[in-house]
KOLGU-40639 format. One record per residue (C-alpha): x, y, z; residue number from 0; residue in three letters. Coordinates in Angstrom, 3 decimals. Each point is the difference from the previous one (the first is absolute). Layout:
// KOLGU-40639
{px: X py: Y pz: Z nr: NUM rest: ALA}
...
END
This chain:
// KOLGU-40639
{px: -9.765 py: 15.045 pz: 8.063 nr: 0 rest: MET}
{px: 3.649 py: 0.150 pz: -1.047 nr: 1 rest: VAL}
{px: -0.629 py: -2.624 pz: -2.683 nr: 2 rest: LEU}
{px: -2.913 py: 2.058 pz: -1.300 nr: 3 rest: GLY}
{px: 2.101 py: 3.132 pz: -0.373 nr: 4 rest: GLU}
{px: 3.029 py: -1.788 pz: -1.464 nr: 5 rest: MET}
{px: -1.926 py: -1.024 pz: -3.126 nr: 6 rest: VAL}
{px: -0.504 py: 3.690 pz: -0.848 nr: 7 rest: LEU}
{px: 2.394 py: 1.831 pz: -2.273 nr: 8 rest: ARG}
{px: 0.571 py: 2.679 pz: 0.930 nr: 9 rest: PRO}
{px: -0.975 py: -0.416 pz: 3.639 nr: 10 rest: ILE}
{px: -1.767 py: 3.239 pz: 0.981 nr: 11 rest: PRO}
{px: 1.843 py: 1.614 pz: 2.893 nr: 12 rest: THR}
{px: -3.302 py: 0.545 pz: 1.821 nr: 13 rest: VAL}
{px: -0.718 py: -3.754 pz: -0.148 nr: 14 rest: VAL}
{px: 3.399 py: -0.871 pz: 1.460 nr: 15 rest: ALA}
{px: -0.525 py: 2.594 pz: 2.718 nr: 16 rest: HIS}
{px: -3.415 py: -1.400 pz: 0.926 nr: 17 rest: ARG}
{px: 1.331 py: -3.542 pz: 0.244 nr: 18 rest: VAL}
{px: 2.857 py: 1.217 pz: 2.183 nr: 19 rest: ALA}
{px: -2.483 py: 1.811 pz: 2.261 nr: 20 rest: GLN}
{px: -2.171 py: -3.120 pz: 0.238 nr: 21 rest: TYR}
{px: 3.056 py: -2.108 pz: 0.863 nr: 22 rest: SER}
{px: 1.049 py: 2.480 pz: 2.670 nr: 23 rest: GLN}
{px: -3.491 py: 0.064 pz: 1.522 nr: 24 rest: ALA}
{px: 0.079 py: -3.792 pz: 0.283 nr: 25 rest: LEU}
{px: 3.465 py: 0.061 pz: 1.546 nr: 26 rest: GLY}
{px: 1.388 py: -2.022 pz: -2.921 nr: 27 rest: VAL}
{px: 3.703 py: 0.510 pz: -0.673 nr: 28 rest: GLN}
{px: 0.296 py: -1.425 pz: -3.503 nr: 29 rest: ASP}
{px: 2.997 py: 0.644 pz: -2.248 nr: 30 rest: ASP}
{px: -2.144 py: -0.601 pz: -3.073 nr: 31 rest: PHE}
{px: -2.000 py: 3.136 pz: 0.757 nr: 32 rest: VAL}
{px: 3.250 py: 1.922 pz: -0.463 nr: 33 rest: ARG}
{px: 0.725 py: -1.867 pz: -3.248 nr: 34 rest: VAL}
{px: -3.326 py: 1.134 pz: -1.456 nr: 35 rest: ALA}
{px: 0.638 py: 3.584 pz: 1.103 nr: 36 rest: ARG}
{px: 3.355 py: -0.073 pz: -1.800 nr: 37 rest: ARG}
{px: -1.782 py: -1.095 pz: -3.166 nr: 38 rest: TYR}
{px: -2.549 py: 2.790 pz: 0.399 nr: 39 rest: ALA}
{px: 2.830 py: 2.500 pz: 0.336 nr: 40 rest: GLN}
{px: 1.685 py: -1.325 pz: -3.145 nr: 41 rest: GLY}
{px: 3.027 py: -1.234 pz: 1.948 nr: 42 rest: ALA}
{px: 0.095 py: -3.401 pz: -1.682 nr: 43 rest: PHE}
{px: 3.642 py: -0.704 pz: 0.867 nr: 44 rest: GLY}
{px: -0.599 py: 0.682 pz: 3.676 nr: 45 rest: LEU}
{px: -3.176 py: -2.061 pz: -0.113 nr: 46 rest: ALA}
{px: 1.907 py: -2.968 pz: -1.418 nr: 47 rest: TRP}
{px: 2.590 py: 0.372 pz: 2.749 nr: 48 rest: MET}
{px: -2.809 py: 0.034 pz: 2.561 nr: 49 rest: ASP}
{px: -1.543 py: -3.067 pz: -1.583 nr: 50 rest: LEU}
{px: 3.303 py: -1.835 pz: 0.309 nr: 51 rest: GLN}
{px: 0.315 py: 0.995 pz: 3.635 nr: 52 rest: ARG}
{px: -3.595 py: -0.994 pz: 0.652 nr: 53 rest: SER}
{px: 0.342 py: -3.568 pz: -1.155 nr: 54 rest: GLY}
{px: 2.578 py: -0.743 pz: -2.636 nr: 55 rest: PHE}
{px: 3.157 py: 1.365 pz: 1.601 nr: 56 rest: VAL}
{px: 1.227 py: -3.561 pz: 0.316 nr: 57 rest: GLU}
{px: -1.330 py: -1.097 pz: -3.371 nr: 58 rest: HIS}
{px: 0.178 py: 2.514 pz: -2.829 nr: 59 rest: VAL}
{px: 2.958 py: 0.780 pz: -2.214 nr: 60 rest: THR}
{px: 0.686 py: 3.717 pz: -0.056 nr: 61 rest: ASP}
{px: 0.092 py: 2.228 pz: -3.069 nr: 62 rest: ALA}
{px: 3.761 py: -0.373 pz: -0.285 nr: 63 rest: GLY}
{px: -0.313 py: -3.740 pz: -0.345 nr: 64 rest: GLY}
{px: 1.601 py: -0.796 pz: 3.346 nr: 65 rest: GLU}
{px: -1.885 py: -2.504 pz: 2.108 nr: 66 rest: ALA}
{px: -0.481 py: 1.188 pz: 3.556 nr: 67 rest: ARG}
{px: -1.631 py: -2.853 pz: 1.924 nr: 68 rest: PRO}
{px: -0.132 py: -0.313 pz: 3.737 nr: 69 rest: ALA}
{px: 2.439 py: -2.494 pz: 1.432 nr: 70 rest: GLN}
{px: -1.038 py: -3.460 pz: -1.091 nr: 71 rest: GLY}
{px: -3.223 py: 1.179 pz: -1.666 nr: 72 rest: ALA}
{px: -1.035 py: -1.408 pz: -3.400 nr: 73 rest: PRO}
{px: -0.344 py: 2.424 pz: -2.897 nr: 74 rest: THR}
{px: -3.043 py: -0.652 pz: -2.226 nr: 75 rest: PRO}
{px: 1.203 py: 2.254 pz: -2.805 nr: 76 rest: PHE}
{px: 3.583 py: -1.200 pz: -0.255 nr: 77 rest: GLU}
{px: 1.038 py: -1.488 pz: -3.375 nr: 78 rest: PRO}
{px: -0.899 py: -3.654 pz: -0.291 nr: 79 rest: ALA}
{px: 2.854 py: -2.471 pz: 0.150 nr: 80 rest: ARG}
{px: 0.523 py: -3.241 pz: -1.888 nr: 81 rest: VAL}
{px: -0.162 py: -2.711 pz: 2.647 nr: 82 rest: ASP}
{px: -0.213 py: -3.610 pz: -1.251 nr: 83 rest: PRO}
{px: -0.952 py: -1.341 pz: 3.434 nr: 84 rest: ALA}
{px: -2.886 py: 2.457 pz: 0.316 nr: 85 rest: LEU}
{px: -1.129 py: -0.744 pz: -3.548 nr: 86 rest: ALA}
{px: 0.002 py: -3.720 pz: 0.788 nr: 87 rest: ALA}
{px: -2.163 py: 0.558 pz: 3.108 nr: 88 rest: ARG}
{px: -2.580 py: 1.846 pz: -2.079 nr: 89 rest: TRP}
{px: 0.121 py: -2.520 pz: -2.854 nr: 90 rest: ALA}
{px: -0.717 py: -2.769 pz: 2.516 nr: 91 rest: ALA}
{px: -3.377 py: 1.594 pz: 0.727 nr: 92 rest: PHE}
{px: -1.222 py: -1.543 pz: -3.260 nr: 93 rest: GLU}
{px: 0.188 py: -3.456 pz: 1.590 nr: 94 rest: ASP}
{px: -2.195 py: 0.908 pz: 2.977 nr: 95 rest: LEU}
{px: -3.669 py: -1.101 pz: 0.096 nr: 96 rest: PRO}
{px: -2.553 py: 2.033 pz: -1.929 nr: 97 rest: GLU}
{px: -1.683 py: 2.548 pz: 2.227 nr: 98 rest: GLY}
{px: 3.050 py: 0.383 pz: 2.227 nr: 99 rest: SER}
{px: 1.461 py: 3.454 pz: 0.555 nr: 100 rest: LEU}
{px: 3.293 py: -0.775 pz: -1.710 nr: 101 rest: GLY}
{px: -1.584 py: -1.644 pz: -3.036 nr: 102 rest: ARG}
{px: -2.475 py: 2.878 pz: -0.328 nr: 103 rest: SER}
{px: 2.746 py: 2.634 pz: 0.082 nr: 104 rest: VAL}
{px: 1.976 py: -1.984 pz: -2.564 nr: 105 rest: TRP}
{px: -3.118 py: -0.089 pz: -2.222 nr: 106 rest: GLU}
{px: -0.353 py: 3.774 pz: 0.449 nr: 107 rest: LEU}
{px: 3.528 py: 0.468 pz: -1.331 nr: 108 rest: TYR}
{px: -0.231 py: -2.605 pz: -2.729 nr: 109 rest: ASP}
{px: -3.385 py: 1.200 pz: -1.218 nr: 110 rest: GLY}
{px: 1.202 py: 3.573 pz: -0.463 nr: 111 rest: ARG}
{px: 3.482 py: -0.703 pz: -1.304 nr: 112 rest: GLY}
{px: 1.737 py: 1.363 pz: 3.098 nr: 113 rest: PHE}
{px: 3.630 py: -1.000 pz: 0.492 nr: 114 rest: GLU}
{px: 0.573 py: -1.915 pz: 3.222 nr: 115 rest: LEU}
{px: 1.907 py: 1.717 pz: 2.816 nr: 116 rest: PRO}
{px: 3.689 py: -0.813 pz: -0.210 nr: 117 rest: GLY}
{px: -0.027 py: -0.146 pz: -3.810 nr: 118 rest: THR}
{px: 0.952 py: 2.824 pz: -2.391 nr: 119 rest: PRO}
{px: -2.922 py: 2.435 pz: -0.139 nr: 120 rest: GLY}
{px: -1.532 py: -1.247 pz: 3.244 nr: 121 rest: GLY}
{px: -1.186 py: 2.377 pz: 2.716 nr: 122 rest: ALA}
{px: 1.954 py: 0.625 pz: 3.230 nr: 123 rest: PRO}
{px: -0.630 py: -2.746 pz: 2.546 nr: 124 rest: GLU}
{px: -1.425 py: 2.305 pz: 2.668 nr: 125 rest: TYR}
{px: -2.473 py: 1.590 pz: -2.389 nr: 126 rest: LEU}
{px: -1.232 py: -3.412 pz: -1.150 nr: 127 rest: THR}
{px: -1.471 py: -0.447 pz: 3.482 nr: 128 rest: GLN}
{px: -2.968 py: 2.030 pz: -1.210 nr: 129 rest: HIS}
{px: -0.665 py: -2.535 pz: -2.790 nr: 130 rest: ASP}
{px: -0.973 py: -2.558 pz: 2.642 nr: 131 rest: PHE}
{px: -2.441 py: 2.599 pz: 1.300 nr: 132 rest: VAL}
{px: -1.479 py: 0.394 pz: -3.496 nr: 133 rest: HIS}
{px: -1.016 py: -3.660 pz: 0.204 nr: 134 rest: VAL}
{px: -0.985 py: -0.044 pz: 3.675 nr: 135 rest: ILE}
{px: -2.118 py: 3.181 pz: -0.183 nr: 136 rest: ALA}
{px: -1.114 py: -0.786 pz: -3.581 nr: 137 rest: ASP}
{px: 0.932 py: 3.236 pz: -1.757 nr: 138 rest: TYR}
{px: 0.906 py: 0.499 pz: -3.649 nr: 139 rest: GLY}
{px: 3.397 py: 1.092 pz: -1.310 nr: 140 rest: THR}
{px: -0.941 py: 3.059 pz: -2.046 nr: 141 rest: ASN}
{px: 0.445 py: 3.444 pz: 1.566 nr: 142 rest: LEU}
{px: -3.460 py: -0.063 pz: 1.577 nr: 143 rest: LYS}
{px: 0.830 py: -3.334 pz: 1.587 nr: 144 rest: GLY}
{px: 3.361 py: 1.306 pz: 1.196 nr: 145 rest: GLU}
{px: -1.729 py: 2.921 pz: 1.693 nr: 146 rest: LEU}
{px: -2.355 py: -2.440 pz: 1.716 nr: 147 rest: GLU}
{px: 2.740 py: -2.354 pz: 1.147 nr: 148 rest: VAL}
{px: 2.170 py: 2.778 pz: 1.408 nr: 149 rest: PHE}
{px: -2.987 py: 1.630 pz: 1.716 nr: 150 rest: ALA}
{px: -0.580 py: -3.413 pz: 1.584 nr: 151 rest: PHE}
{px: 3.675 py: -0.522 pz: 0.910 nr: 152 rest: ILE}
{px: 0.406 py: 3.547 pz: 1.285 nr: 153 rest: GLY}
{px: -2.984 py: -0.182 pz: 2.349 nr: 154 rest: ARG}
{px: 0.908 py: -3.494 pz: 1.172 nr: 155 rest: ALA}
{px: 3.316 py: 1.372 pz: 1.279 nr: 156 rest: ASP}
{px: -0.370 py: 0.916 pz: 3.699 nr: 157 rest: PRO}
{px: 2.563 py: 2.773 pz: -0.587 nr: 158 rest: ASP}
{px: -1.449 py: 3.108 pz: -1.744 nr: 159 rest: PRO}
{px: 2.984 py: -0.071 pz: -2.356 nr: 160 rest: LYS}
{px: -2.003 py: -2.508 pz: -2.018 nr: 161 rest: GLY}
{px: -1.938 py: 2.945 pz: -1.438 nr: 162 rest: PHE}
{px: 3.177 py: 0.949 pz: -1.865 nr: 163 rest: ALA}
{px: -0.622 py: -2.880 pz: -2.417 nr: 164 rest: TRP}
{px: -3.345 py: 1.399 pz: -1.110 nr: 165 rest: LEU}
{px: 1.207 py: 3.604 pz: 0.062 nr: 166 rest: ALA}
{px: 2.965 py: -0.930 pz: -2.199 nr: 167 rest: THR}
{px: -2.099 py: -1.891 pz: -2.556 nr: 168 rest: LEU}
{px: -2.424 py: 2.908 pz: -0.234 nr: 169 rest: ILE}
{px: 2.921 py: 2.365 pz: -0.535 nr: 170 rest: GLY}
{px: 1.392 py: -2.246 pz: -2.723 nr: 171 rest: LEU}
{px: -3.119 py: -1.106 pz: -1.844 nr: 172 rest: PHE}
{px: -2.675 py: 2.577 pz: 0.741 nr: 173 rest: GLU}
{px: 1.306 py: 3.507 pz: 0.660 nr: 174 rest: THR}
{px: 3.580 py: -0.192 pz: -1.237 nr: 175 rest: GLY}
{px: 1.310 py: 1.658 pz: 3.159 nr: 176 rest: TYR}
{px: 2.704 py: -2.678 pz: 0.164 nr: 177 rest: ILE}
{px: 2.287 py: -0.480 pz: -3.000 nr: 178 rest: GLU}
{px: 1.314 py: -3.422 pz: 0.883 nr: 179 rest: GLY}
{px: 1.143 py: -2.247 pz: 2.813 nr: 180 rest: THR}
{px: 2.805 py: -1.937 pz: -1.624 nr: 181 rest: GLY}
{px: -2.151 py: -2.999 pz: -1.010 nr: 182 rest: PHE}
{px: -3.225 py: 1.727 pz: -1.086 nr: 183 rest: PHE}
{px: -0.191 py: 2.916 pz: -2.436 nr: 184 rest: ASP}
{px: -2.722 py: 2.620 pz: -0.046 nr: 185 rest: ARG}
{px: -2.980 py: -0.808 pz: -2.250 nr: 186 rest: ASP}
{px: -3.047 py: 2.276 pz: 0.083 nr: 187 rest: VAL}
{px: -1.606 py: -0.896 pz: -3.325 nr: 188 rest: GLN}
{px: -3.121 py: -1.146 pz: 1.840 nr: 189 rest: GLU}
{px: -1.737 py: 1.239 pz: 3.127 nr: 190 rest: ARG}
{px: -0.511 py: -3.388 pz: 1.569 nr: 191 rest: ASN}
{px: -0.958 py: 0.977 pz: 3.517 nr: 192 rest: ILE}
{px: -2.644 py: 2.390 pz: -1.347 nr: 193 rest: GLN}
{px: -1.523 py: -2.643 pz: -2.275 nr: 194 rest: ALA}
{px: -3.593 py: -1.114 pz: 0.653 nr: 195 rest: PRO}
{px: -0.262 py: -2.392 pz: 2.908 nr: 196 rest: GLY}
{px: 3.525 py: 0.602 pz: 1.298 nr: 197 rest: MET}
{px: -1.193 py: 1.888 pz: 3.064 nr: 198 rest: HIS}
{px: -1.871 py: -3.163 pz: 1.017 nr: 199 rest: GLN}
{px: 2.941 py: -2.245 pz: -0.819 nr: 200 rest: ARG}
{px: 2.622 py: 2.054 pz: 1.857 nr: 201 rest: ILE}
{px: -2.279 py: 0.464 pz: 3.012 nr: 202 rest: ALA}
{px: -0.598 py: -3.743 pz: 0.156 nr: 203 rest: ASP}
{px: 3.717 py: -0.767 pz: -0.316 nr: 204 rest: ALA}
{px: 0.626 py: 2.304 pz: 2.964 nr: 205 rest: ILE}
{px: -2.830 py: -1.698 pz: 1.926 nr: 206 rest: ARG}
{px: 1.430 py: -3.440 pz: -0.676 nr: 207 rest: ARG}
{px: 3.488 py: 1.150 pz: 0.940 nr: 208 rest: GLY}
{px: -1.273 py: 1.382 pz: 3.286 nr: 209 rest: LYS}
{px: -1.541 py: -3.362 pz: 0.889 nr: 210 rest: LEU}
{px: 3.248 py: -1.795 pz: -0.855 nr: 211 rest: VAL}
{px: 1.896 py: 2.504 pz: 2.147 nr: 212 rest: CYS}
{px: -2.283 py: -0.767 pz: 2.940 nr: 213 rest: GLY}
{px: 0.438 py: -3.739 pz: -0.471 nr: 214 rest: CYS}
{px: 3.664 py: -0.252 pz: -0.999 nr: 215 rest: LEU}
{px: 1.629 py: 3.207 pz: 1.222 nr: 216 rest: GLY}
{px: 2.972 py: -0.385 pz: -2.328 nr: 217 rest: LYS}
{px: 1.291 py: 1.595 pz: -3.203 nr: 218 rest: ASP}
{px: -1.011 py: -2.307 pz: -2.875 nr: 219 rest: LEU}
{px: 3.425 py: 0.522 pz: -1.575 nr: 220 rest: PHE}
{px: 1.507 py: -1.776 pz: 3.024 nr: 221 rest: GLU}
{px: -1.963 py: -3.237 pz: -0.471 nr: 222 rest: ILE}
{px: 1.968 py: -3.061 pz: -1.139 nr: 223 rest: ASP}
{px: -2.282 py: -1.023 pz: -2.847 nr: 224 rest: TYR}
{px: 2.412 py: -2.685 pz: -1.161 nr: 225 rest: HIS}
{px: -0.710 py: -1.834 pz: 3.259 nr: 226 rest: ALA}
{px: -3.718 py: 0.136 pz: -0.876 nr: 227 rest: LEU}
{px: 0.431 py: -0.844 pz: -3.691 nr: 228 rest: ALA}
{px: -1.276 py: -3.579 pz: 0.220 nr: 229 rest: ASP}
{px: -3.179 py: 0.976 pz: 1.865 nr: 230 rest: GLN}
{px: -3.316 py: 0.624 pz: -1.786 nr: 231 rest: PRO}
{px: -0.667 py: 3.676 pz: -0.674 nr: 232 rest: VAL}
{px: -3.220 py: -0.137 pz: 2.016 nr: 233 rest: GLU}
{px: 1.876 py: -1.288 pz: 3.046 nr: 234 rest: GLU}
{px: 2.590 py: 2.772 pz: -0.304 nr: 235 rest: VAL}
{px: -2.814 py: 2.558 pz: -0.161 nr: 236 rest: ARG}
{px: -1.420 py: -1.457 pz: 3.184 nr: 237 rest: SER}
{px: 3.371 py: 0.081 pz: 1.777 nr: 238 rest: VAL}
{px: 0.552 py: 3.653 pz: -0.941 nr: 239 rest: LEU}
{px: -3.604 py: 0.984 pz: 0.736 nr: 240 rest: GLY}
{px: -0.757 py: 1.197 pz: -3.538 nr: 241 rest: VAL}
{px: -3.749 py: 0.661 pz: -0.449 nr: 242 rest: PRO}
{px: -1.785 py: -0.257 pz: -3.357 nr: 243 rest: PRO}
{px: -0.557 py: 3.046 pz: -2.181 nr: 244 rest: LYS}
{px: -3.138 py: 1.988 pz: 0.628 nr: 245 rest: SER}
{px: -2.958 py: 0.029 pz: -2.369 nr: 246 rest: THR}
{px: 0.679 py: 3.687 pz: -0.664 nr: 247 rest: ASP}
{px: 3.582 py: -0.738 pz: -1.090 nr: 248 rest: ALA}
{px: -1.141 py: -2.772 pz: -2.328 nr: 249 rest: LEU}
{px: -2.714 py: 2.208 pz: -1.453 nr: 250 rest: GLU}
{px: 2.646 py: 2.694 pz: -0.424 nr: 251 rest: GLY}
{px: 1.948 py: -2.345 pz: -2.276 nr: 252 rest: GLY}
{px: 2.625 py: -1.465 pz: 2.330 nr: 253 rest: SER}
{px: 1.600 py: -2.735 pz: -2.099 nr: 254 rest: ALA}
{px: 1.563 py: -3.187 pz: 1.308 nr: 255 rest: GLY}
{px: 3.639 py: -0.956 pz: -0.357 nr: 256 rest: ALA}
{px: -0.752 py: -2.299 pz: -2.932 nr: 257 rest: PHE}
{px: -2.740 py: 2.020 pz: -1.711 nr: 258 rest: ASP}
{px: 0.803 py: 1.418 pz: -3.434 nr: 259 rest: ILE}
{px: -1.605 py: 3.268 pz: 1.167 nr: 260 rest: GLU}
{px: 2.732 py: 0.271 pz: 2.616 nr: 261 rest: GLY}
{px: 2.832 py: -0.073 pz: -2.535 nr: 262 rest: MET}
{px: 1.781 py: 2.864 pz: -1.732 nr: 263 rest: SER}
{px: -0.178 py: 0.317 pz: -3.773 nr: 264 rest: GLU}
{px: 3.484 py: -1.485 pz: -0.375 nr: 265 rest: VAL}
{px: -0.959 py: -2.944 pz: 2.216 nr: 266 rest: GLN}
{px: -3.181 py: -0.550 pz: -2.016 nr: 267 rest: ARG}
{px: 2.018 py: -0.022 pz: -3.198 nr: 268 rest: GLN}
{px: 2.260 py: -2.681 pz: 1.462 nr: 269 rest: PHE}
{px: -3.029 py: -2.134 pz: 0.909 nr: 270 rest: VAL}
{px: -1.494 py: 0.441 pz: -3.468 nr: 271 rest: ALA}
{px: 3.282 py: -0.898 pz: -1.673 nr: 272 rest: GLN}
{px: 0.424 py: -3.101 pz: 2.112 nr: 273 rest: ARG}
{px: -3.538 py: -1.130 pz: -0.739 nr: 274 rest: ARG}
{px: 0.624 py: 0.566 pz: -3.681 nr: 275 rest: GLY}
{px: 3.194 py: -2.014 pz: 0.089 nr: 276 rest: ASP}
{px: -1.731 py: -2.855 pz: 1.817 nr: 277 rest: SER}
{px: -2.688 py: -0.254 pz: -2.632 nr: 278 rest: THR}
END
């Protein structure tokens, strides 16, 4: 219900009030209900503070640019660092067998022109954890695919803070409630979550995440995917309890990690240019 109201801009106050009443009647004490009410009241700054407290207090860089992680916690939005050892670990994925998790993730990067972690222009190491999930859960890398993968990751987390991932992406790329996080900047040129078929795709990602949560019971960002890199993707899916996509999600247009339909326009241009150069 909170997800449904958070895609509205503005959020009608009466809608936020009804959701809060429903939550209270169920005995659910959920910080995200308060976040949505802040949005409905126009208190975007307070809502962002609530969102941080609800899940990203140990992760997100604040508006002043000062990182405020919990003791020992990784920060997904911190600036990436040049790390030759890390870059070498990722480059070595190319030598793994075809169909393995590591080789597949390397192909995802190479096929889209992504810089490897640890090299200039590469993403922060913690955030690259979700790229393994792109391959394992078979989601594209355009904004629709990112919404799917973070809906999946968020629901797979046994801690409700996982919802902060999806709430943040919606605020960045759908409603514009959030200006930026330090690594991502707001982009609301398209209404991706309201596109045809996305209700089926997001619902299925949440369904799949719930099943993984019941099987694994662990935040997917805490998995050591490098230790699984030489295993076939199908075996890793089995270990993590990842079910296939539903027929509804596929009919709704859910693209795979290596489908051209699952790429952004910039990524498609890179593919086209590479194919042109090779011919």
